[in-house]
C-alpha positions in Angstrom: -64.5 -266.1 -141.6 -64.4 -265.2 -145.2 -64.9 -268.8 -146.5 -67.8 -267.5 -148.9 -65.6 -265.1 -150.7 -63.1 -267.5 -150.8 -65.4 -270.0 -153.2 -66.0 -267.0 -155.4 -62.0 -266.8 -155.9 -61.5 -270.7 -156.1 -64.4 -270.7 -159.1 -64.2 -267.3 -160.7 -66.2 -268.2 -163.8 -69.0 -265.3 -162.7 -66.4 -263.1 -161.1 -65.3 -262.9 -165.2 -68.4 -262.4 -166.6 -69.1 -259.6 -164.1 -65.4 -258.0 -164.8 -66.1 -258.2 -168.6 -69.4 -256.3 -168.4 -68.3 -253.7 -166.1 -64.9 -253.3 -167.8 -67.2 -252.1 -170.8 -69.1 -249.6 -168.7 -66.0 -248.2 -167.3 -64.3 -247.9 -170.7 -67.5 -246.0 -172.1 -67.3 -243.7 -169.6 -63.6 -242.7 -169.6 -63.0 -244.0 -166.1 -59.3 -245.2 -166.6 -58.1 -246.2 -163.5 -61.0 -248.7 -163.2 -60.7 -249.7 -166.6 -56.9 -250.5 -165.6 -57.7 -252.2 -162.4 -60.1 -254.5 -164.3 -58.2 -255.2 -167.1 -55.2 -256.3 -165.6 -57.6 -259.0 -163.4 -59.1 -260.2 -166.8 -55.7 -260.5 -168.3 -54.9 -262.6 -165.0 -58.2 -264.6 -165.6 -57.5 -265.2 -169.5 -57.6 -269.0 -169.3 -60.9 -269.2 -167.3 -64.3 -269.3 -169.1 -66.2 -267.9 -170.5 -63.9 -267.3 -173.4 -64.8 -264.9 -176.5 -65.9 -266.6 -179.6 -68.8 -265.3 -182.2 -69.1 -269.0 -183.6 -68.9 -271.8 -180.8 -71.7 -273.1 -179.5 -70.2 -274.5 -176.7 -71.0 -273.0 -173.1 -67.5 -272.4 -172.1 -67.4 -269.6 -175.0 -69.4 -266.3 -174.8 -70.8 -264.9 -177.8 -69.8 -261.3 -176.7 -73.0 -258.9 -177.9 -73.5 -256.5 -175.8 -77.4 -255.1 -175.4 -77.8 -252.0 -177.3 -76.9 -249.0 -175.4 -78.5 -246.4 -177.7 -82.2 -246.4 -178.7 -81.5 -244.5 -181.8 -78.6 -243.0 -183.9 -78.9 -239.4 -182.8 -77.7 -240.6 -179.5 -75.1 -242.8 -180.7 -73.7 -239.7 -182.5 -73.9 -237.2 -179.8 -72.0 -240.0 -177.3 -69.5 -240.4 -180.2 -68.4 -236.5 -180.4 -68.6 -236.2 -176.8 -66.2 -239.0 -176.1 -64.1 -237.8 -178.5 -64.0 -234.5 -177.0 -63.4 -236.2 -173.5 -60.6 -238.1 -174.9 -58.8 -235.0 -176.2 -59.3 -233.3 -172.6 -61.5 -230.8 -174.4 -63.9 -230.8 -171.3 -65.9 -227.7 -172.0 -66.6 -229.1 -175.4 -67.5 -232.4 -174.5 -70.2 -230.8 -171.8 -71.8 -228.8 -174.4 -72.1 -231.7 -176.9 -73.7 -234.0 -174.1 -75.8 -231.3 -172.6 -79.2 -232.3 -174.0 -79.4 -236.2 -173.7 -81.1 -238.8 -171.9 -78.7 -241.5 -172.4 -77.0 -242.8 -169.7 -73.3 -242.7 -170.9 -73.5 -239.4 -172.3 -75.0 -237.9 -169.3 -72.3 -239.4 -167.4 -69.6 -237.8 -169.7 -71.6 -234.3 -169.2 -71.5 -234.3 -165.6 -67.8 -235.8 -165.4 -66.4 -233.3 -167.9 -68.1 -230.5 -165.9 -66.1 -231.5 -163.0 -62.9 -232.1 -164.4 -62.9 -228.8 -165.9 -63.5 -227.2 -162.6 -60.7 -229.5 -161.0 -58.0 -228.7 -163.7 -58.7 -225.2 -162.9 -57.9 -225.5 -159.5 -54.7 -227.2 -160.0 -53.5 -225.1 -162.8 -54.5 -221.6 -161.4 -52.7 -222.9 -158.1 -49.5 -220.4 -158.1 -48.3 -221.8 -154.9 -48.4 -225.3 -153.9 -49.4 -225.0 -150.5 -52.5 -223.1 -151.8 -56.0 -224.9 -151.2 -56.9 -227.3 -153.6 -60.7 -226.5 -153.2 -62.6 -225.3 -156.3 -61.8 -221.6 -157.7 -65.5 -221.1 -158.4 -67.5 -222.6 -155.8 -70.4 -221.3 -157.1 -70.4 -223.0 -160.2 -69.2 -226.3 -158.2 -72.4 -226.1 -156.2 -74.3 -225.6 -159.0 -73.1 -228.9 -160.7 -73.2 -230.5 -157.3 -76.7 -229.4 -156.9 -78.0 -230.8 -160.4 -76.8 -233.9 -159.6 -78.0 -234.0 -156.1 -81.9 -233.3 -157.8 -81.2 -235.8 -160.5 -79.5 -238.5 -158.4 -80.8 -238.3 -154.7 -83.6 -235.8 -154.2 -85.9 -236.2 -157.4 -87.2 -233.3 -159.3 -88.0 -229.7 -158.4 -90.6 -229.1 -161.2 -92.9 -228.2 -158.0 -90.8 -225.8 -156.6 -92.1 -222.7 -158.3 -95.5 -223.4 -157.5 -97.2 -220.7 -155.4 -100.4 -222.1 -154.9 -102.6 -221.0 -152.0 -103.5 -224.5 -150.7 -101.8 -227.8 -150.8 -103.6 -231.1 -152.6 -105.5 -233.5 -150.1 -103.4 -236.4 -149.2 -105.1 -239.2 -150.6 -104.8 -237.6 -154.2 -101.2 -237.2 -153.4 -101.0 -240.9 -152.1 -102.6 -242.1 -155.2 -100.2 -239.8 -157.3 -97.2 -241.0 -155.5 -98.2 -244.8 -156.5 -99.1 -244.4 -159.6 -95.6 -242.8 -160.3 -93.8 -245.5 -158.6 -95.4 -248.1 -160.7 -94.9 -246.0 -163.8 -91.1 -245.5 -162.4 -90.5 -249.3 -161.9 -91.5 -250.2 -165.4 -89.0 -248.3 -167.5 -86.0 -249.8 -169.0 -82.3 -249.3 -167.9 -79.9 -248.5 -170.6 -77.0 -249.1 -167.9 -77.9 -251.7 -165.9 -77.3 -255.7 -166.8 -79.5 -258.2 -166.9 -79.6 -260.4 -163.9 -77.3 -258.3 -161.8 -76.5 -259.3 -158.4 -77.7 -256.5 -156.3 -80.6 -254.5 -155.1 -82.4 -251.8 -157.0 -84.9 -249.7 -155.4 -86.4 -246.5 -156.7 -85.4 -243.1 -155.5 -86.9 -242.2 -152.2 -90.3 -240.1 -152.3 -91.7 -237.8 -149.6 -95.1 -237.0 -149.6 -95.8 -233.1 -148.4 -98.3 -232.6 -145.3 -100.6 -229.8 -145.9 -99.2 -226.9 -143.3 -100.7 -226.7 -140.0 -100.5 -222.9 -139.7 -103.3 -220.6 -141.3 -102.3 -217.6 -143.3 -98.8 -218.3 -144.2 -97.9 -218.4 -148.0 -95.7 -220.8 -149.7 -92.1 -219.7 -150.1 -90.3 -220.3 -153.2 -87.6 -222.9 -153.0 -84.2 -222.6 -154.7 -81.7 -225.3 -155.8 -80.1 -225.0 -152.5 -83.1 -225.6 -150.4 -83.6 -228.4 -152.5 -80.1 -230.2 -151.2 -81.4 -229.5 -147.9 -85.0 -231.7 -148.2 -86.3 -234.9 -149.7 -87.6 -233.8 -153.1 -90.8 -234.9 -154.8 -90.9 -236.9 -158.0 -94.3 -235.3 -160.1 -96.4 -237.1 -162.3 -95.0 -234.9 -165.3 -91.7 -236.0 -164.3 -91.6 -238.9 -167.1 -93.6 -236.7 -169.6 -91.3 -233.7 -169.6 -89.3 -233.1 -173.2 -85.8 -234.2 -173.0 -84.1 -231.2 -174.7 -85.1 -228.5 -172.7 -82.1 -228.0 -169.8 -79.8 -230.1 -168.1 -81.8 -230.0 -164.8 -84.8 -231.5 -166.7 -82.6 -235.0 -167.3 -84.7 -238.3 -166.3 -82.5 -241.2 -165.4 -84.4 -244.3 -165.8 -82.5 -246.3 -162.7 -80.4 -244.8 -160.5 -76.8 -244.8 -162.2 -74.0 -246.0 -160.1 -71.4 -244.1 -161.6 -73.5 -240.5 -161.4 -73.9 -241.7 -157.5 -70.1 -242.3 -157.2 -69.4 -239.0 -159.0 -71.8 -237.1 -156.6 -70.1 -238.6 -153.7 -66.9 -237.6 -155.1 -67.6 -233.8 -154.9 -69.6 -234.0 -151.5 -66.3 -235.4 -150.1 -64.2 -232.3 -151.5 -66.8 -230.1 -149.7 -66.4 -232.3 -146.2 -69.9 -233.6 -146.6 -68.6 -236.9 -145.8 -71.9 -238.7 -144.3 -73.5 -238.3 -147.2 -70.9 -239.3 -149.6 -70.9 -242.7 -147.7 -74.5 -243.0 -148.1 -74.4 -242.6 -151.8 -71.4 -244.8 -152.3 -72.9 -247.7 -150.7 -75.9 -247.1 -153.0 -73.6 -247.2 -155.8 -71.6 -250.3 -154.6 -75.3 -252.2 -154.2 -75.7 -251.1 -157.8 -72.5 -252.0 -159.4 -70.1 -254.1 -156.8 -67.4 -254.3 -159.2 -66.7 -250.6 -159.5 -63.4 -250.5 -157.8 -63.4 -246.6 -158.1 -66.3 -246.9 -155.5 -64.7 -249.0 -153.0 -61.4 -246.8 -153.1 -63.5 -243.6 -152.4 -65.5 -245.4 -149.5 -62.0 -246.8 -148.0 -60.8 -242.8 -147.9 -64.0 -242.1 -145.5 -63.9 -244.7 -143.0 -62.4 -242.9 -140.1 -61.9 -246.0 -137.6 -62.1 -249.8 -137.0 -65.8 -249.4 -135.7 -67.1 -247.5 -138.6 -65.5 -250.3 -141.1 -67.5 -253.0 -139.0 -70.7 -251.0 -139.4 -70.2 -250.6 -142.7 -69.3 -254.0 -143.5 -72.5 -255.3 -141.7 -74.7 -252.6 -144.2 -73.0 -254.2 -147.0 -73.9 -257.7 -146.1 -77.6 -256.7 -145.4 -78.8 -258.8 -148.3 -76.2 -261.6 -147.5 -74.6 -260.7 -150.7 -70.8 -261.9 -150.2 -69.3 -260.4 -153.4 -65.9 -261.2 -154.0 -64.8 -257.4 -154.3 -65.9 -257.0 -150.7 -63.0 -258.6 -149.7 -60.7 -257.0 -151.7 -61.7 -253.8 -149.9 -61.6 -255.0 -146.5 -58.1 -255.9 -147.0 -57.3 -252.8 -148.8 -58.7 -251.1 -145.6 -57.0 -253.2 -142.8 -53.5 -252.4 -144.5 -54.7 -248.6 -144.7 -55.3 -249.0 -140.8 -52.0 -250.9 -139.9 -53.7 -254.1 -139.2 -51.2 -255.5 -141.4 -51.3 -259.2 -140.3 -54.9 -259.6 -141.2 -54.7 -258.0 -144.4 -51.6 -259.8 -145.5 -53.7 -263.2 -144.3 -56.4 -262.2 -146.7 -54.2 -261.8 -149.5 -52.1 -264.7 -148.7 -55.5 -266.8 -148.4 -56.4 -265.6 -152.0 -53.3 -266.9 -153.5 -53.3 -270.2 -151.9 -57.5 -270.9 -151.4 -58.1 -269.2 -155.0 -57.7 -270.2 -158.3 -54.0 -270.8 -159.5 -54.5 -267.7 -162.0 -54.5 -265.4 -159.2 -51.0 -266.2 -158.8 -50.2 -264.0 -161.8 -52.2 -261.1 -160.4 -49.9 -257.9 -159.8 -52.2 -256.1 -157.8 -52.2 -258.8 -155.1 -48.2 -258.6 -155.2 -48.5 -254.5 -155.0 -50.3 -255.1 -151.9 -48.2 -257.2 -150.2 -45.4 -255.2 -151.0 -47.3 -251.9 -149.2 -47.8 -254.3 -146.0 -44.2 -255.4 -146.1 -43.1 -251.9 -146.4 -45.4 -250.6 -143.4 -44.0 -253.4 -141.4 -40.4 -252.2 -142.2 -39.4 -255.7 -143.6 -37.6 -254.5 -146.6 -36.3 -258.2 -148.1 -39.8 -259.4 -148.2 -40.9 -256.2 -149.8 -38.2 -256.1 -152.2 -39.5 -259.9 -153.3 -42.7 -258.7 -153.8 -41.8 -256.1 -156.1 -39.8 -258.2 -158.1 -42.7 -260.5 -158.8 -44.4 -257.4 -159.9 -41.3 -256.8 -162.3 -41.4 -260.3 -163.6 -45.2 -260.3 -164.2 -45.2 -256.6 -165.8 -42.1 -254.9 -166.3 -43.6 -251.6 -167.0 -45.8 -251.6 -163.9 -44.4 -249.0 -161.3 -47.2 -248.5 -159.1 -46.0 -248.2 -155.4 -42.4 -248.1 -156.3 -42.2 -244.7 -154.2 -42.7 -247.1 -151.2 -39.7 -249.2 -151.8 -37.4 -246.4 -152.6 -38.7 -245.0 -148.8 -37.3 -248.6 -147.4 -34.2 -248.3 -149.4 -33.8 -244.9 -148.5 -34.5 -245.7 -144.5 -31.9 -248.6 -144.6 -29.3 -246.5 -146.4 -29.3 -248.7 -149.6 -27.9 -246.2 -151.7 -26.9 -248.4 -154.6 -30.2 -250.5 -154.8 -31.9 -247.0 -154.3 -29.8 -245.4 -157.6 -30.5 -248.9 -159.5 -34.3 -248.3 -158.9 -34.1 -244.6 -159.9 -32.8 -245.5 -163.2 -35.1 -248.4 -163.9 -38.4 -246.3 -163.4 -37.1 -243.5 -165.2 -36.4 -245.4 -168.1 -40.1 -246.2 -168.1 -41.8 -242.9 -167.4 -39.5 -240.0 -166.0 -42.8 -237.9 -165.5 -44.7 -240.0 -163.4 -45.3 -239.1 -159.7 -44.1 -242.4 -158.5 -40.7 -241.8 -160.7 -40.5 -238.4 -159.0 -40.5 -239.4 -155.4 -38.1 -242.3 -156.1 -35.8 -239.7 -157.8 -36.5 -237.2 -154.7 -35.6 -240.0 -152.3 -32.3 -240.6 -154.2 -31.2 -237.2 -153.9 -32.3 -236.8 -150.7 -29.9 -239.9 -149.8 -27.1 -238.1 -151.7 -27.8 -234.8 -149.1 -28.9 -232.7 -152.2 -32.3 -231.8 -150.2 -32.7 -228.5 -152.6 -33.1 -231.1 -155.4 -35.1 -233.7 -153.7 -37.5 -230.7 -152.7 -37.8 -229.8 -156.3 -38.5 -233.3 -157.2 -41.5 -233.6 -154.5 -43.0 -230.2 -155.4 -42.9 -231.7 -159.3 -45.0 -234.7 -157.6 -47.3 -232.8 -155.8 -48.0 -230.3 -158.7 -48.9 -233.1 -160.9 -51.2 -234.7 -158.2 -52.0 -232.4 -155.2 -53.8 -235.7 -153.3 -50.6 -237.5 -153.4 -50.3 -238.3 -149.7 -46.6 -239.9 -150.2 -45.1 -236.9 -151.6 -46.7 -234.6 -149.3 -44.9 -236.5 -146.3 -41.6 -236.9 -148.1 -41.7 -233.0 -149.0 -42.2 -232.2 -145.4 -39.2 -234.8 -144.4 -37.0 -232.6 -146.7 -38.0 -229.5 -145.3 -37.1 -230.6 -141.6 -33.8 -231.6 -142.9 -33.4 -228.1 -144.5 -34.6 -226.5 -141.0 -37.4 -224.8 -142.9 -40.2 -225.8 -140.0 -43.1 -223.5 -141.4 -42.9 -225.0 -144.7 -42.5 -228.7 -143.2 -46.0 -228.0 -140.8 -47.8 -227.1 -144.2 -46.7 -230.2 -146.0 -47.6 -232.6 -143.0 -51.0 -230.9 -142.8 -51.9 -230.7 -146.4 -50.8 -234.6 -146.1 -53.3 -235.1 -143.5 -56.3 -233.4 -145.0 -56.0 -236.1 -147.9 -55.8 -239.0 -145.4 -55.9 -238.5 -141.7 -54.6 -241.8 -141.0 -51.2 -241.2 -142.2 -48.9 -241.5 -139.4 -46.2 -240.1 -141.1 -47.8 -237.0 -140.9 -48.6 -237.2 -137.4 -45.0 -238.2 -136.5 -43.7 -235.5 -138.5 -45.4 -232.8 -136.9 -44.8 -234.1 -133.6 -41.0 -234.4 -134.6 -41.3 -230.4 -135.6 -42.8 -229.5 -132.4 -40.1 -231.6 -130.3 -37.2 -229.2 -132.4 -38.8 -226.4 -131.5 -39.3 -226.9 -127.8 -43.0 -227.2 -127.6 -43.4 -230.6 -126.0 -47.2 -230.5 -125.2 -47.8 -230.1 -129.0 -45.4 -232.6 -129.7 -46.9 -234.8 -127.2 -50.3 -234.5 -129.1 -49.3 -235.6 -132.6 -47.0 -238.2 -131.3 -50.3 -239.7 -129.4 -52.1 -239.9 -132.8 -49.3 -241.1 -134.6 -49.2 -244.3 -131.7 -52.7 -244.9 -132.0 -52.2 -245.6 -135.6 -49.3 -247.5 -135.1 -49.6 -249.4 -131.8 -46.8 -251.8 -132.2 -44.5 -249.4 -133.5 -41.8 -248.7 -130.7 -40.7 -245.8 -132.6 -43.9 -244.1 -131.7 -44.0 -245.4 -128.3 -40.4 -243.8 -127.9 -40.9 -240.7 -128.8 -43.9 -240.5 -126.6 -42.2 -241.8 -123.9 -39.2 -238.8 -124.5 -42.5 -236.4 -124.5 -43.8 -237.3 -121.1 -40.1 -237.4 -119.7 -39.6 -233.6 -120.9 -43.0 -232.7 -119.1 -41.9 -234.7 -116.1 -44.6 -237.2 -116.5 -42.7 -239.9 -115.1 -45.2 -242.7 -114.8 -46.4 -242.3 -118.0 -42.8 -242.2 -119.6 -42.0 -245.1 -117.9 -45.2 -247.1 -119.0 -44.3 -245.7 -123.1 -41.0 -247.3 -122.6 -42.2 -250.4 -121.0 -44.8 -251.0 -123.8 -41.9 -250.5 -126.2 -40.3 -253.5 -124.9 -42.4 -255.9 -126.8 -41.3 -254.4 -130.3 -37.7 -253.2 -129.3 -35.1 -255.7 -130.4 -31.9 -253.5 -130.4 -31.7 -252.2 -127.0 -32.7 -248.8 -127.5 -35.5 -248.7 -124.9 -33.6 -250.0 -122.1 -31.2 -247.4 -122.4 -33.6 -245.2 -122.1 -34.8 -246.8 -118.6 -31.1 -246.8 -117.9 -31.3 -243.3 -117.5 -34.1 -243.5 -115.0 -32.5 -246.4 -112.8 -29.5 -243.9 -112.6 -31.2 -240.9 -111.8 -33.5 -242.3 -109.3 -33.1 -245.9 -108.6 -29.2 -245.1 -107.8 -30.3 -242.0 -105.8 -28.6 -241.3 -102.5 -31.8 -240.0 -101.0 -33.7 -243.1 -99.7 -37.2 -241.8 -100.0 -36.5 -240.9 -103.6 -35.4 -244.8 -104.5 -38.5 -246.0 -102.7 -40.6 -243.8 -104.5 -39.1 -244.7 -107.8 -39.3 -248.6 -107.1 -43.4 -248.4 -106.3 -43.7 -246.1 -109.3 -41.7 -248.5 -111.7 -43.4 -251.3 -110.8 -47.1 -249.8 -111.2 -45.6 -248.7 -114.9 -44.7 -251.9 -115.5 -48.0 -253.7 -114.3 -49.8 -251.1 -116.6 -47.7 -251.8 -119.7 -48.0 -255.6 -119.3 -51.8 -255.8 -118.2 -52.3 -259.5 -118.7 -48.9 -260.6 -116.9 -49.0 -262.0 -113.6 -46.9 -260.8 -110.8 -44.5 -263.7 -111.1 -44.1 -262.5 -114.5 -43.6 -259.0 -114.0 -41.0 -259.7 -111.5 -39.0 -261.9 -113.8 -39.2 -259.2 -116.6 -37.9 -257.0 -114.0 -35.3 -259.1 -112.9 -34.1 -259.6 -116.9 -34.1 -255.6 -117.1 -31.7 -255.6 -113.9 -30.0 -258.2 -115.8 -29.3 -256.3 -119.1 -28.6 -252.9 -117.2 -26.1 -254.9 -115.2 -24.3 -256.0 -118.4 -24.3 -252.1 -119.7 -23.0 -251.0 -116.3 -20.1 -253.3 -116.6 -19.2 -252.4 -120.4 -18.6 -249.0 -118.9 -16.7 -249.9 -116.2 -19.2 -249.1 -113.6 -18.5 -252.0 -111.7 -20.3 -251.2 -108.2 -23.5 -250.4 -110.2 -23.4 -253.8 -112.2 -22.7 -255.9 -108.8 -25.9 -253.7 -107.3 -28.1 -254.5 -110.1 -27.2 -258.2 -109.9 -28.1 -258.4 -106.7 -31.0 -256.6 -107.4 -31.8 -259.4 -110.0 -30.9 -262.0 -107.5 -33.1 -260.9 -104.7 -36.0 -260.8 -107.4 -35.6 -264.5 -108.2 -35.5 -265.5 -104.6 -38.4 -263.6 -103.8 -40.4 -265.2 -106.4 -39.4 -268.6 -104.9 -39.9 -270.3 -108.1 -37.9 -273.2 -109.5 -38.9 -272.6 -113.4 -36.3 -273.0 -115.9 -36.5 -269.2 -116.7 -35.8 -268.6 -113.3 -33.1 -270.8 -112.8 -31.7 -269.4 -116.3 -31.9 -265.9 -114.9 -29.9 -267.0 -111.6 -26.9 -268.7 -114.0 -26.5 -265.2 -115.8 -26.3 -263.5 -112.5 -23.6 -265.7 -111.5 -22.1 -265.5 -114.8 -22.3 -261.6 -114.5 -21.0 -261.4 -110.9 -18.2 -263.6 -112.0 -17.2 -261.6 -114.9 -17.5 -258.1 -112.9 -14.9 -259.4 -110.7 -12.5 -260.7 -113.2 -12.8 -257.3 -115.1 -12.4 -255.4 -111.6 -9.1 -257.5 -111.1 -7.6 -257.3 -114.6 -9.2 -253.9 -116.0 -10.3 -255.7 -119.0 -11.4 -253.8 -122.1 -14.8 -252.3 -122.0 -16.2 -254.5 -125.0 -19.1 -256.8 -124.8 -18.4 -260.4 -124.1 -19.8 -263.6 -125.1 -22.1 -263.7 -122.1 -23.1 -260.3 -122.1 -24.4 -260.8 -125.8 -26.2 -264.0 -124.9 -27.9 -262.3 -121.9 -29.4 -259.4 -123.9 -30.5 -262.5 -126.5 -32.3 -264.2 -123.6 -33.9 -260.9 -122.4 -35.2 -260.2 -125.9 -36.7 -263.9 -126.4 -39.3 -262.8 -124.2 
């Protein structure tokens, strides 16, 4: 299925060349996370050609000479000064210095500095961490967004202020559009490498039709009007002076990084559909920009949308290697863990041997094992990361979650000391310390560390979720609800937040509300028996017996400790052993119907076999509780089911053997009044049941 992608990982020569160019672009634009990702991958491929050499003429060596990015000395000086201000986090100064320039790098720094200035303002001015993280000055934010939309999407608004009484003829507009498009295509591009494998198309242009309504005057357009229409590119666009105003900037080709920045801003005001379109355009222009892929992954709502995006990204039959990493990342995020893990293992096994030393792959595998609650495999992956890069602590907060859940106190303390020795003030470190204090039952201190993490990064979903857990421990339901909802605003696919909200409404005895949230959690984690158990309990509280039984039977697929069967035992005890014949008959019909719904692909014989094993397990459970009459009754039910099946298969014969062993043991215990502990026969029967 992904063979065309794996070929690129097998011979990563072209991959390395693309990485080197994109790395330079990201570094010049101060995109630090993208630079870190590509640098880590480039170090992994250090033994793969092309190599860096200025003198060697061998084709395996690269004479690393970038094309001149600046047309004159003035552009270079402006960029250097703006870059210095940006590195010092003096964003207003950077925006002012790069205000009047046509260079693509300086333009990006100008707009990025203005955006970060507003972003930091929204973070630093928040008195309460639960306040909205929307921009404080929305008017200023929208002005910047309109400028970016005009620059990247809609074209110019040079003709928006015209108030001429008549419109030019259609033929003249067609000729004008053709000339503009020809002039547009001939322009050079400072930010686009030669020979890049992508499709580049000019911005959409619109032809204004003459109005059919007589006597109406043209209405003057504003920037906000321009944001809702397809703007026109006039013939004077390429002739305008560069040093007039920021709205008169002209980019020579679509800039993928400005498109990405525009999409980020659209996402913050919930214009997600437009953001997706811009991100797709940005990825087609520069497929190696990992930040664009990550932003796109946060906008995917379901698997159907993922399939649609994949088909759109493959329209030109370009199977870019970064697309495969994106697919695996989204699959892990959607809890389709097996498929995502298979992709990473195939890259490690089928790809070049150099990828075995790429920490990112092990980090993703560790995340996948965390989601499956496989602590040993997760620890192995994190150990590999420490061996490759001792100071890389990304996602170590997830490892601390596993250690907390499985009550590994000593390991969690050792992990907290390790990450604190590297950087005590990173958000991952704060989450690890919060988990450590929570395990010590010091919930006030734990909340303090989680609050520090969300103040540092208000988009940290893990920190918000853990903060909600702590508020539940402190019986602060209101704060817990707000924390979980903040997490869902950032990532609506976070099952922990949905499950946490369900727990809160269960505690305050609102089962219908809890049912809503548990349903969403179960949709995100269909193979997690905890979600099915919680959902079944809420159906039980609302007296929906059939739905509750169906959930419990579905949970049998994934439960290995018998907790689900104990839930079923209560139903069998309450209704199956009722003294009223009508109640027993009605329960038996309802029980078989629920079993058939839960096991859709099973035949009637297989369903009877499953039911007989459940009777067998419950018989052992009653025997352990000294309810010998009920144990015998369930053993007889189990035997009758096996006889009704009239099947001589190995499974049925084994069940009958266990039934005979159960009856003999009950009779022996009833005679000697033995201890209630489980016998080897009972343990063997349980293992036989769970082998289904």
